[in-house]
A tleap script that builds the chain and sets N, CA, C and O, in Angstrom:
source leaprc.protein.ff14SB
mol = sequence {
  NMET PRO ALA TRP ARG LEU ASP GLU ASN GLU
  ARG GLU VAL THR LYS TYR ASP VAL GLY ALA
  THR ASP GLY ALA GLU PRO PHE PHE VAL GLY
  HIE VAL PHE LEU CYS ASN VAL GLU ASN SER
  THR PRO ILE THR SER ASN THR LYS GLU ILE
  GLU ALA ILE HIE MET SER PRO PRO LEU GLU
  ASN SER ASN GLN GLN ILE GLU ILE LEU GLY
  THR ALA GLN LEU ASP ASP GLU THR SER ARG
  GLY GLU ARG ARG GLN ILE LYS SER PHE VAL
  ASP ASP ARG LEU LEU GLU ARG GLN ALA GLN
  LEU ALA ARG LEU ASP GLN MET GLY SER ARG
  SER LEU PRO LEU ASP GLU TYR ILE ILE HIE
  PRO SER ALA LYS GLY PRO ASP SER ASP TYR
  PRO CLEU
}
set mol.1.N position { 109.938 109.750 93.481 }
set mol.1.CA position { 109.233 109.813 92.234 }
set mol.1.C position { 108.029 110.738 92.422 }
set mol.1.O position { 107.165 110.460 93.254 }
set mol.2.N position { 107.964 111.816 91.672 }
set mol.2.CA position { 106.793 112.685 91.775 }
set mol.2.C position { 105.553 111.985 91.214 }
set mol.2.O position { 105.633 111.273 90.213 }
set mol.3.N position { 104.424 112.191 91.857 }
set mol.3.CA position { 103.165 111.580 91.412 }
set mol.3.C position { 102.031 112.585 91.575 }
set mol.3.O position { 102.070 113.436 92.463 }
set mol.4.N position { 101.019 112.481 90.710 }
set mol.4.CA position { 99.885 113.395 90.718 }
set mol.4.C position { 98.604 112.612 90.523 }
set mol.4.O position { 98.554 111.653 89.753 }
set mol.5.N position { 97.575 113.031 91.227 }
set mol.5.CA position { 96.230 112.555 90.932 }
set mol.5.C position { 95.784 113.348 89.711 }
set mol.5.O position { 95.892 114.574 89.694 }
set mol.6.N position { 95.287 112.659 88.695 }
set mol.6.CA position { 94.914 113.338 87.461 }
set mol.6.C position { 93.740 114.286 87.689 }
set mol.6.O position { 92.814 113.985 88.442 }
set mol.7.N position { 93.798 115.427 87.027 }
set mol.7.CA position { 92.728 116.415 87.061 }
set mol.7.C position { 92.555 116.957 85.646 }
set mol.7.O position { 92.918 116.285 84.680 }
set mol.8.N position { 92.006 118.166 85.510 }
set mol.8.CA position { 91.784 118.740 84.186 }
set mol.8.C position { 93.083 119.182 83.521 }
set mol.8.O position { 93.119 119.363 82.304 }
set mol.9.N position { 94.150 119.358 84.298 }
set mol.9.CA position { 95.434 119.780 83.734 }
set mol.9.C position { 96.061 118.630 82.957 }
set mol.9.O position { 96.148 117.503 83.446 }
set mol.10.N position { 96.491 118.933 81.750 }
set mol.10.CA position { 97.089 117.913 80.900 }
set mol.10.C position { 98.498 117.572 81.375 }
set mol.10.O position { 99.301 118.460 81.663 }
set mol.11.N position { 98.787 116.277 81.453 }
set mol.11.CA position { 100.118 115.783 81.804 }
set mol.11.C position { 100.560 114.821 80.711 }
set mol.11.O position { 99.732 114.267 79.988 }
set mol.12.N position { 101.859 114.628 80.595 }
set mol.12.CA position { 102.406 113.707 79.604 }
set mol.12.C position { 102.762 112.389 80.289 }
set mol.12.O position { 103.463 112.366 81.301 }
set mol.13.N position { 102.272 111.311 79.725 }
set mol.13.CA position { 102.647 109.990 80.204 }
set mol.13.C position { 103.597 109.384 79.178 }
set mol.13.O position { 103.356 109.463 77.973 }
set mol.14.N position { 104.678 108.779 79.664 }
set mol.14.CA position { 105.648 108.142 78.779 }
set mol.14.C position { 105.785 106.674 79.163 }
set mol.14.O position { 105.309 106.243 80.213 }
set mol.15.N position { 106.437 105.925 78.298 }
set mol.15.CA position { 106.621 104.486 78.523 }
set mol.15.C position { 107.317 104.254 79.869 }
set mol.15.O position { 108.325 104.886 80.185 }
set mol.16.N position { 106.758 103.342 80.637 }
set mol.16.CA position { 107.243 102.905 81.946 }
set mol.16.C position { 107.032 103.927 83.058 }
set mol.16.O position { 107.611 103.787 84.135 }
set mol.17.N position { 106.212 104.955 82.819 }
set mol.17.CA position { 105.737 105.745 83.948 }
set mol.17.C position { 104.853 104.823 84.788 }
set mol.17.O position { 104.408 103.780 84.309 }
set mol.18.N position { 104.603 105.203 86.022 }
set mol.18.CA position { 103.780 104.393 86.909 }
set mol.18.C position { 102.379 104.978 86.961 }
set mol.18.O position { 102.199 106.167 87.225 }
set mol.19.N position { 101.399 104.138 86.710 }
set mol.19.CA position { 100.001 104.535 86.815 }
set mol.19.C position { 99.372 103.825 87.994 }
set mol.19.O position { 99.886 102.811 88.468 }
set mol.20.N position { 98.256 104.361 88.468 }
set mol.20.CA position { 97.569 103.732 89.599 }
set mol.20.C position { 96.084 104.055 89.554 }
set mol.20.O position { 95.660 105.028 88.931 }
set mol.21.N position { 95.310 103.224 90.225 }
set mol.21.CA position { 93.886 103.464 90.409 }
set mol.21.C position { 93.562 103.265 91.883 }
set mol.21.O position { 94.275 102.572 92.608 }
set mol.22.N position { 92.482 103.883 92.301 }
set mol.22.CA position { 92.023 103.692 93.665 }
set mol.22.C position { 91.409 102.307 93.808 }
set mol.22.O position { 90.932 101.710 92.842 }
set mol.23.N position { 91.436 101.821 95.029 }
set mol.23.CA position { 90.794 100.550 95.325 }
set mol.23.C position { 89.338 100.767 95.679 }
set mol.23.O position { 88.689 101.661 95.136 }
set mol.24.N position { 88.827 99.960 96.580 }
set mol.24.CA position { 87.425 100.058 96.980 }
set mol.24.C position { 87.136 101.375 97.694 }
set mol.24.O position { 86.024 101.898 97.614 }
set mol.25.N position { 88.135 101.909 98.389 }
set mol.25.CA position { 87.963 103.178 99.085 }
set mol.25.C position { 88.541 104.309 98.250 }
set mol.25.O position { 89.657 104.187 97.744 }
set mol.26.N position { 87.804 105.414 98.093 }
set mol.26.CA position { 88.341 106.548 97.325 }
set mol.26.C position { 89.617 107.090 97.971 }
set mol.26.O position { 89.731 107.133 99.196 }
set mol.27.N position { 90.557 107.495 97.153 }
set mol.27.CA position { 91.837 108.078 97.560 }
set mol.27.C position { 92.716 107.094 98.333 }
set mol.27.O position { 93.597 107.508 99.087 }
set mol.28.N position { 92.481 105.804 98.148 }
set mol.28.CA position { 93.302 104.754 98.723 }
set mol.28.C position { 93.733 103.859 97.561 }
set mol.28.O position { 92.936 103.070 97.054 }
set mol.29.N position { 94.998 103.983 97.139 }
set mol.29.CA position { 95.474 103.287 95.941 }
set mol.29.C position { 95.314 101.785 96.105 }
set mol.29.O position { 95.731 101.199 97.104 }
set mol.30.N position { 94.696 101.175 95.092 }
set mol.30.CA position { 94.456 99.741 95.142 }
set mol.30.C position { 95.203 98.950 94.086 }
set mol.30.O position { 95.348 97.735 94.217 }
set mol.31.N position { 95.689 99.624 93.026 }
set mol.31.CA position { 96.371 98.900 91.944 }
set mol.31.C position { 97.397 99.826 91.307 }
set mol.31.O position { 97.105 100.983 91.008 }
set mol.32.N position { 98.592 99.308 91.106 }
set mol.32.CA position { 99.689 100.055 90.491 }
set mol.32.C position { 100.174 99.267 89.282 }
set mol.32.O position { 100.204 98.036 89.308 }
set mol.33.N position { 100.552 99.976 88.222 }
set mol.33.CA position { 100.975 99.311 86.990 }
set mol.33.C position { 101.965 100.199 86.245 }
set mol.33.O position { 102.097 101.386 86.545 }
set mol.34.N position { 102.661 99.613 85.271 }
set mol.34.CA position { 103.552 100.374 84.401 }
set mol.34.C position { 102.775 100.808 83.168 }
set mol.34.O position { 102.059 100.007 82.568 }
set mol.35.N position { 102.913 102.076 82.788 }
set mol.35.CA position { 102.289 102.563 81.560 }
set mol.35.C position { 103.099 102.037 80.379 }
set mol.35.O position { 104.329 102.031 80.414 }
set mol.36.N position { 102.410 101.600 79.348 }
set mol.36.CA position { 103.087 100.971 78.223 }
set mol.36.C position { 102.762 101.689 76.913 }
set mol.36.O position { 102.501 101.045 75.896 }
set mol.37.N position { 102.779 103.013 76.940 }
set mol.37.CA position { 102.530 103.786 75.725 }
set mol.37.C position { 103.798 103.826 74.889 }
set mol.37.O position { 104.901 103.858 75.435 }
set mol.38.N position { 103.650 103.825 73.570 }
set mol.38.CA position { 104.822 103.857 72.696 }
set mol.38.C position { 105.416 105.262 72.609 }
set mol.38.O position { 106.636 105.420 72.575 }
set mol.39.N position { 104.559 106.278 72.575 }
set mol.39.CA position { 105.010 107.662 72.461 }
set mol.39.C position { 104.443 108.469 73.616 }
set mol.39.O position { 103.445 108.079 74.221 }
set mol.40.N position { 105.072 109.582 73.919 }
set mol.40.CA position { 104.569 110.482 74.946 }
set mol.40.C position { 103.120 110.837 74.619 }
set mol.40.O position { 102.815 111.259 73.503 }
set mol.41.N position { 102.235 110.663 75.592 }
set mol.41.CA position { 100.801 110.811 75.370 }
set mol.41.C position { 100.206 111.762 76.401 }
set mol.41.O position { 100.448 111.594 77.597 }
set mol.42.N position { 99.432 112.761 75.968 }
set mol.42.CA position { 98.775 113.645 76.935 }
set mol.42.C position { 97.599 112.928 77.607 }
set mol.42.O position { 96.838 112.218 76.950 }
set mol.43.N position { 97.463 113.121 78.918 }
set mol.43.CA position { 96.331 112.546 79.644 }
set mol.43.C position { 95.786 113.572 80.621 }
set mol.43.O position { 96.498 114.482 81.046 }
set mol.44.N position { 94.528 113.419 80.969 }
set mol.44.CA position { 93.859 114.223 81.997 }
set mol.44.C position { 92.946 113.285 82.780 }
set mol.44.O position { 92.951 112.075 82.554 }
set mol.45.N position { 92.174 113.838 83.691 }
set mol.45.CA position { 91.223 113.020 84.443 }
set mol.45.C position { 90.129 112.465 83.535 }
set mol.45.O position { 89.415 111.545 83.934 }
set mol.46.N position { 89.980 112.998 82.332 }
set mol.46.CA position { 88.990 112.496 81.379 }
set mol.46.C position { 89.493 111.297 80.581 }
set mol.46.O position { 88.717 110.661 79.868 }
set mol.47.N position { 90.783 110.983 80.691 }
set mol.47.CA position { 91.342 109.833 79.992 }
set mol.47.C position { 90.778 108.575 80.641 }
set mol.47.O position { 90.943 108.360 81.841 }
set mol.48.N position { 90.121 107.759 79.852 }
set mol.48.CA position { 89.454 106.582 80.421 }
set mol.48.C position { 90.423 105.430 80.673 }
set mol.48.O position { 90.417 104.836 81.751 }
set mol.49.N position { 91.244 105.120 79.692 }
set mol.49.CA position { 92.141 103.973 79.825 }
set mol.49.C position { 93.459 104.261 79.142 }
set mol.49.O position { 93.558 105.123 78.269 }
set mol.50.N position { 94.475 103.513 79.562 }
set mol.50.CA position { 95.802 103.619 78.971 }
set mol.50.C position { 96.371 102.206 78.881 }
set mol.50.O position { 96.042 101.350 79.702 }
set mol.51.N position { 97.219 101.962 77.891 }
set mol.51.CA position { 97.835 100.643 77.794 }
set mol.51.C position { 98.782 100.450 78.973 }
set mol.51.O position { 99.569 101.338 79.298 }
set mol.52.N position { 98.699 99.296 79.603 }
set mol.52.CA position { 99.442 99.079 80.850 }
set mol.52.C position { 100.000 97.670 80.935 }
set mol.52.O position { 99.499 96.740 80.303 }
set mol.53.N position { 101.047 97.536 81.733 }
set mol.53.CA position { 101.608 96.233 82.084 }
set mol.53.C position { 101.349 96.043 83.570 }
set mol.53.O position { 101.880 96.771 84.408 }
set mol.54.N position { 100.533 95.063 83.877 }
set mol.54.CA position { 100.181 94.798 85.269 }
set mol.54.C position { 101.293 93.993 85.910 }
set mol.54.O position { 101.690 92.951 85.388 }
set mol.55.N position { 101.792 94.460 87.022 }
set mol.55.CA position { 102.945 93.828 87.645 }
set mol.55.C position { 102.555 92.782 88.682 }
set mol.55.O position { 103.407 92.022 89.140 }
set mol.56.N position { 101.292 92.734 89.053 }
set mol.56.CA position { 100.893 91.692 89.993 }
set mol.56.C position { 100.504 90.451 89.197 }
set mol.56.O position { 99.958 90.571 88.101 }
set mol.57.N position { 100.769 89.284 89.720 }
set mol.57.CA position { 100.457 88.069 88.970 }
set mol.57.C position { 98.960 87.969 88.702 }
set mol.57.O position { 98.159 88.359 89.551 }
set mol.58.N position { 98.578 87.470 87.571 }
set mol.58.CA position { 99.450 87.144 86.457 }
set mol.58.C position { 99.814 88.411 85.672 }
set mol.58.O position { 98.940 89.189 85.291 }
set mol.59.N position { 101.081 88.599 85.444 }
set mol.59.CA position { 101.552 89.747 84.703 }
set mol.59.C position { 100.981 89.689 83.292 }
set mol.59.O position { 101.069 88.659 82.622 }
set mol.60.N position { 100.402 90.786 82.848 }
set mol.60.CA position { 99.821 90.831 81.517 }
set mol.60.C position { 99.827 92.249 80.983 }
set mol.60.O position { 100.015 93.211 81.728 }
set mol.61.N position { 99.622 92.358 79.700 }
set mol.61.CA position { 99.585 93.635 79.008 }
set mol.61.C position { 98.142 93.877 78.595 }
set mol.61.O position { 97.588 93.088 77.830 }
set mol.62.N position { 97.509 94.958 79.087 }
set mol.62.CA position { 96.122 95.254 78.716 }
set mol.62.C position { 95.833 96.719 79.006 }
set mol.62.O position { 96.661 97.425 79.582 }
set mol.63.N position { 94.655 97.165 78.603 }
set mol.63.CA position { 94.261 98.536 78.908 }
set mol.63.C position { 93.799 98.629 80.347 }
set mol.63.O position { 93.233 97.681 80.893 }
set mol.64.N position { 94.047 99.795 80.967 }
set mol.64.CA position { 93.725 99.986 82.379 }
set mol.64.C position { 93.286 101.423 82.611 }
set mol.64.O position { 93.863 102.356 82.052 }
set mol.65.N position { 92.276 101.594 83.427 }
set mol.65.CA position { 91.871 102.929 83.860 }
set mol.65.C position { 93.032 103.549 84.631 }
set mol.65.O position { 93.749 102.842 85.339 }
set mol.66.N position { 93.226 104.867 84.502 }
set mol.66.CA position { 94.312 105.535 85.219 }
set mol.66.C position { 93.753 106.735 85.976 }
set mol.66.O position { 93.018 107.547 85.414 }
set mol.67.N position { 94.106 106.838 87.241 }
set mol.67.CA position { 93.675 107.961 88.076 }
set mol.67.C position { 94.854 108.734 88.649 }
set mol.67.O position { 94.727 109.909 88.993 }
set mol.68.N position { 96.011 108.063 88.749 }
set mol.68.CA position { 97.197 108.664 89.357 }
set mol.68.C position { 98.378 108.363 88.438 }
set mol.68.O position { 98.474 107.271 87.879 }
set mol.69.N position { 99.274 109.334 88.286 }
set mol.69.CA position { 100.441 109.162 87.427 }
set mol.69.C position { 101.695 109.538 88.192 }
set mol.69.O position { 101.765 110.608 88.797 }
set mol.70.N position { 102.674 108.665 88.165 }
set mol.70.CA position { 103.991 108.941 88.737 }
set mol.70.C position { 105.035 108.757 87.657 }
set mol.70.O position { 104.891 107.901 86.785 }
set mol.71.N position { 106.078 109.552 87.711 }
set mol.71.CA position { 107.099 109.437 86.675 }
set mol.71.C position { 108.492 109.425 87.277 }
set mol.71.O position { 108.807 110.196 88.184 }
set mol.72.N position { 109.316 108.532 86.750 }
set mol.72.CA position { 110.724 108.485 87.152 }
set mol.72.C position { 111.565 109.311 86.193 }
set mol.72.O position { 112.790 109.353 86.313 }
set mol.73.N position { 110.912 109.967 85.245 }
set mol.73.CA position { 111.559 110.849 84.275 }
set mol.73.C position { 112.701 110.133 83.558 }
set mol.73.O position { 113.868 110.512 83.666 }
set mol.74.N position { 112.327 109.090 82.826 }
set mol.74.CA position { 113.300 108.287 82.092 }
set mol.74.C position { 113.420 108.756 80.639 }
set mol.74.O position { 113.666 107.944 79.748 }
set mol.75.N position { 113.253 110.037 80.397 }
set mol.75.CA position { 113.223 110.549 79.033 }
set mol.75.C position { 114.576 110.937 78.476 }
set mol.75.O position { 114.757 110.928 77.259 }
set mol.76.N position { 115.522 111.273 79.315 }
set mol.76.CA position { 116.784 111.796 78.790 }
set mol.76.C position { 117.742 110.669 78.407 }
set mol.76.O position { 117.472 109.494 78.657 }
set mol.77.N position { 118.840 111.039 77.810 }
set mol.77.CA position { 119.829 110.092 77.290 }
set mol.77.C position { 120.429 109.211 78.393 }
set mol.77.O position { 120.736 108.045 78.148 }
set mol.78.N position { 120.596 109.753 79.597 }
set mol.78.CA position { 121.205 108.977 80.686 }
set mol.78.C position { 120.281 107.861 81.172 }
set mol.78.O position { 120.741 106.924 81.825 }
set mol.79.N position { 118.999 107.947 80.866 }
set mol.79.CA position { 118.043 106.944 81.322 }
set mol.79.C position { 117.857 105.799 80.337 }
set mol.79.O position { 117.101 104.865 80.604 }
set mol.80.N position { 118.536 105.867 79.209 }
set mol.80.CA position { 118.359 104.840 78.171 }
set mol.80.C position { 118.648 103.439 78.711 }
set mol.80.O position { 117.905 102.505 78.408 }
set mol.81.N position { 119.706 103.273 79.499 }
set mol.81.CA position { 120.044 101.966 80.071 }
set mol.81.C position { 118.984 101.483 81.046 }
set mol.81.O position { 118.672 100.293 81.085 }
set mol.82.N position { 118.430 102.394 81.832 }
set mol.82.CA position { 117.376 102.008 82.776 }
set mol.82.C position { 116.131 101.548 82.028 }
set mol.82.O position { 115.482 100.586 82.437 }
set mol.83.N position { 115.796 102.225 80.942 }
set mol.83.CA position { 114.646 101.825 80.143 }
set mol.83.C position { 114.863 100.422 79.557 }
set mol.83.O position { 113.937 99.611 79.514 }
set mol.84.N position { 116.084 100.146 79.110 }
set mol.84.CA position { 116.390 98.812 78.566 }
set mol.84.C position { 116.252 97.746 79.660 }
set mol.84.O position { 115.752 96.652 79.397 }
set mol.85.N position { 116.689 98.058 80.877 }
set mol.85.CA position { 116.576 97.099 81.977 }
set mol.85.C position { 115.110 96.812 82.295 }
set mol.85.O position { 114.736 95.660 82.515 }
set mol.86.N position { 114.285 97.848 82.320 }
set mol.86.CA position { 112.856 97.645 82.584 }
set mol.86.C position { 112.241 96.803 81.479 }
set mol.86.O position { 111.492 95.866 81.754 }
set mol.87.N position { 112.557 97.134 80.219 }
set mol.87.CA position { 112.020 96.378 79.090 }
set mol.87.C position { 112.446 94.914 79.170 }
set mol.87.O position { 111.634 94.022 78.923 }
set mol.88.N position { 113.688 94.662 79.506 }
set mol.88.CA position { 114.181 93.291 79.620 }
set mol.88.C position { 113.432 92.538 80.719 }
set mol.88.O position { 113.038 91.388 80.525 }
set mol.89.N position { 113.236 93.175 81.862 }
set mol.89.CA position { 112.509 92.553 82.970 }
set mol.89.C position { 111.087 92.219 82.549 }
set mol.89.O position { 110.619 91.100 82.756 }
set mol.90.N position { 110.401 93.189 81.957 }
set mol.90.CA position { 109.009 92.986 81.548 }
set mol.90.C position { 108.922 91.887 80.489 }
set mol.90.O position { 108.074 91.000 80.588 }
set mol.91.N position { 109.786 91.937 79.484 }
set mol.91.CA position { 109.767 90.912 78.438 }
set mol.91.C position { 109.981 89.521 79.019 }
set mol.91.O position { 109.304 88.575 78.619 }
set mol.92.N position { 110.912 89.384 79.955 }
set mol.92.CA position { 111.155 88.088 80.599 }
set mol.92.C position { 109.916 87.594 81.333 }
set mol.92.O position { 109.558 86.422 81.223 }
set mol.93.N position { 109.256 88.479 82.082 }
set mol.93.CA position { 108.067 88.074 82.825 }
set mol.93.C position { 106.933 87.696 81.882 }
set mol.93.O position { 106.206 86.740 82.150 }
set mol.94.N position { 106.768 88.432 80.776 }
set mol.94.CA position { 105.712 88.090 79.819 }
set mol.94.C position { 105.995 86.740 79.159 }
set mol.94.O position { 105.067 85.970 78.911 }
set mol.95.N position { 107.267 86.442 78.872 }
set mol.95.CA position { 107.619 85.135 78.308 }
set mol.95.C position { 107.350 84.015 79.317 }
set mol.95.O position { 106.889 82.938 78.938 }
set mol.96.N position { 107.635 84.266 80.603 }
set mol.96.CA position { 107.337 83.279 81.639 }
set mol.96.C position { 105.839 82.995 81.689 }
set mol.96.O position { 105.417 81.847 81.827 }
set mol.97.N position { 105.044 84.060 81.576 }
set mol.97.CA position { 103.585 83.906 81.608 }
set mol.97.C position { 103.105 83.094 80.410 }
set mol.97.O position { 102.239 82.232 80.558 }
set mol.98.N position { 103.656 83.358 79.226 }
set mol.98.CA position { 103.281 82.589 78.039 }
set mol.98.C position { 103.630 81.117 78.227 }
set mol.98.O position { 102.848 80.241 77.857 }
set mol.99.N position { 104.798 80.839 78.799 }
set mol.99.CA position { 105.206 79.452 79.043 }
set mol.99.C position { 104.263 78.794 80.047 }
set mol.99.O position { 103.909 77.626 79.888 }
set mol.100.N position { 103.857 79.526 81.070 }
set mol.100.CA position { 102.939 78.982 82.063 }
set mol.100.C position { 101.602 78.635 81.411 }
set mol.100.O position { 101.044 77.568 81.669 }
set mol.101.N position { 101.086 79.534 80.566 }
set mol.101.CA position { 99.819 79.261 79.893 }
set mol.101.C position { 99.937 78.056 78.965 }
set mol.101.O position { 98.999 77.266 78.854 }
set mol.102.N position { 101.081 77.908 78.298 }
set mol.102.CA position { 101.295 76.750 77.428 }
set mol.102.C position { 101.284 75.459 78.250 }
set mol.102.O position { 100.700 74.463 77.823 }
set mol.103.N position { 101.920 75.468 79.420 }
set mol.103.CA position { 101.910 74.277 80.294 }
set mol.103.C position { 100.481 73.953 80.738 }
set mol.103.O position { 100.087 72.787 80.767 }
set mol.104.N position { 99.707 74.988 81.083 }
set mol.104.CA position { 98.321 74.764 81.505 }
set mol.104.C position { 97.489 74.196 80.367 }
set mol.104.O position { 96.631 73.341 80.590 }
set mol.105.N position { 97.737 74.667 79.144 }
set mol.105.CA position { 97.029 74.125 77.983 }
set mol.105.C position { 97.346 72.650 77.814 }
set mol.105.O position { 96.457 71.854 77.510 }
set mol.106.N position { 98.609 72.278 78.010 }
set mol.106.CA position { 99.000 70.871 77.894 }
set mol.106.C position { 98.312 70.014 78.948 }
set mol.106.O position { 97.991 68.853 78.699 }
set mol.107.N position { 98.088 70.589 80.122 }
set mol.107.CA position { 97.422 69.857 81.200 }
set mol.107.C position { 95.910 69.859 81.005 }
set mol.107.O position { 95.190 69.140 81.698 }
set mol.108.N position { 95.428 70.670 80.058 }
set mol.108.CA position { 93.991 70.702 79.788 }
set mol.108.C position { 93.212 71.643 80.666 }
set mol.108.O position { 91.982 71.594 80.688 }
set mol.109.N position { 93.908 72.512 81.398 }
set mol.109.CA position { 93.200 73.443 82.277 }
set mol.109.C position { 93.931 74.772 82.311 }
set mol.109.O position { 95.103 74.845 82.680 }
set mol.110.N position { 93.222 75.816 81.921 }
set mol.110.CA position { 93.815 77.151 82.008 }
set mol.110.C position { 93.343 77.883 83.251 }
set mol.110.O position { 93.846 78.963 83.561 }
set mol.111.N position { 92.405 77.324 83.952 }
set mol.111.CA position { 91.892 78.025 85.132 }
set mol.111.C position { 92.749 77.675 86.347 }
set mol.111.O position { 92.794 76.527 86.789 }
set mol.112.N position { 93.417 78.683 86.867 }
set mol.112.CA position { 94.234 78.500 88.064 }
set mol.112.C position { 93.433 78.915 89.285 }
set mol.112.O position { 92.598 79.815 89.199 }
set mol.113.N position { 93.669 78.284 90.403 }
set mol.113.CA position { 93.048 78.790 91.622 }
set mol.113.C position { 93.587 80.193 91.914 }
set mol.113.O position { 94.798 80.413 91.918 }
set mol.114.N position { 92.691 81.119 92.153 }
set mol.114.CA position { 93.080 82.498 92.377 }
set mol.114.C position { 94.055 82.632 93.541 }
set mol.114.O position { 94.962 83.463 93.493 }
set mol.115.N position { 93.881 81.832 94.574 }
set mol.115.CA position { 94.736 81.996 95.751 }
set mol.115.C position { 96.176 81.577 95.497 }
set mol.115.O position { 97.015 81.728 96.385 }
set mol.116.N position { 96.488 81.060 94.326 }
set mol.116.CA position { 97.882 80.784 93.980 }
set mol.116.C position { 98.686 82.081 93.981 }
set mol.116.O position { 99.887 82.072 94.252 }
set mol.117.N position { 98.025 83.189 93.678 }
set mol.117.CA position { 98.703 84.465 93.551 }
set mol.117.C position { 98.522 85.386 94.757 }
set mol.117.O position { 99.168 86.433 94.814 }
set mol.118.N position { 97.690 85.046 95.697 }
set mol.118.CA position { 97.398 85.957 96.804 }
set mol.118.C position { 98.547 85.981 97.797 }
set mol.118.O position { 98.949 84.946 98.328 }
set mol.119.N position { 99.067 87.171 98.039 }
set mol.119.CA position { 100.087 87.364 99.052 }
set mol.119.C position { 99.447 88.023 100.268 }
set mol.119.O position { 99.649 87.582 101.399 }
set mol.120.N position { 98.685 89.069 100.034 }
set mol.120.CA position { 97.906 89.764 101.050 }
set mol.120.C position { 96.504 89.955 100.505 }
set mol.120.O position { 96.305 89.928 99.291 }
set mol.121.N position { 95.553 90.144 101.360 }
set mol.121.CA position { 94.209 90.420 100.829 }
set mol.121.C position { 94.266 91.607 99.865 }
set mol.121.O position { 94.914 92.615 100.147 }
set mol.122.N position { 93.587 91.477 98.736 }
set mol.122.CA position { 93.731 92.459 97.668 }
set mol.122.C position { 93.047 93.794 97.964 }
set mol.122.O position { 93.470 94.818 97.427 }
set mol.123.N position { 92.029 93.819 98.780 }
set mol.123.CA position { 91.319 95.077 99.014 }
set mol.123.C position { 91.111 95.300 100.506 }
set mol.123.O position { 90.017 95.650 100.947 }
set mol.124.N position { 92.152 95.096 101.260 }
set mol.124.CA position { 92.065 95.229 102.708 }
set mol.124.C position { 92.512 96.614 103.117 }
set mol.124.O position { 93.582 97.070 102.715 }
set mol.125.N position { 91.711 97.277 103.905 }
set mol.125.CA position { 92.052 98.596 104.401 }
set mol.125.C position { 93.055 98.532 105.532 }
set mol.125.O position { 93.337 97.449 106.046 }
set mol.126.N position { 93.595 99.666 105.928 }
set mol.126.CA position { 94.585 99.687 107.015 }
set mol.126.C position { 93.987 99.203 108.336 }
set mol.126.O position { 92.855 99.546 108.678 }
set mol.127.N position { 94.748 98.416 109.062 }
set mol.127.CA position { 94.391 98.028 110.420 }
set mol.127.C position { 95.701 97.729 111.171 }
set mol.127.O position { 96.778 98.049 110.668 }
set mol.128.N position { 95.626 97.136 112.334 }
set mol.128.CA position { 96.846 96.905 113.111 }
set mol.128.C position { 97.782 95.892 112.449 }
set mol.128.O position { 98.995 95.971 112.644 }
set mol.129.N position { 97.256 94.950 111.678 }
set mol.129.CA position { 98.097 93.973 110.981 }
set mol.129.C position { 98.689 94.535 109.690 }
set mol.129.O position { 99.815 94.199 109.323 }
set mol.130.N position { 97.929 95.390 109.002 }
set mol.130.CA position { 98.350 95.976 107.728 }
set mol.130.C position { 98.220 97.496 107.824 }
set mol.130.O position { 97.229 98.056 107.354 }
set mol.131.N position { 99.198 98.172 108.423 }
set mol.131.CA position { 99.058 99.609 108.653 }
set mol.131.C position { 99.042 100.423 107.361 }
set mol.131.O position { 98.549 101.551 107.361 }
set mol.132.N position { 99.559 99.890 106.278 }
set mol.132.CA position { 99.543 100.629 105.014 }
set mol.132.C position { 98.598 99.959 104.048 }
set mol.132.O position { 98.436 100.424 102.920 }
savepdb mol mol.pdb
quit
């Protein structure tokens, strides 16, 4: 998948392209998400935010700063089935999240312990245990 760090050159972002932002360290990607634009949208390094689907728990749909753009080029007719599969996956995960929030409301608590979702430290730099 080709990817670019955004600069002054205009690029087109389409639905389900991959966006990313740096973490605590510059030029070290800290967060990756799916772009959720309805139509092809021009972006540059001056673009502040883009609608996004966050794939790390809790999965949600919100605006997100974008610094890096990758595209699987799902624009042509042959990619229509792949786009439907991505949409189905995302819709299922969003429905699961809504059901989870409804269960938490029934229990009287929407605040989850953050470590329920932690798999690896979220902002850990490379070392011998985590080389990437």
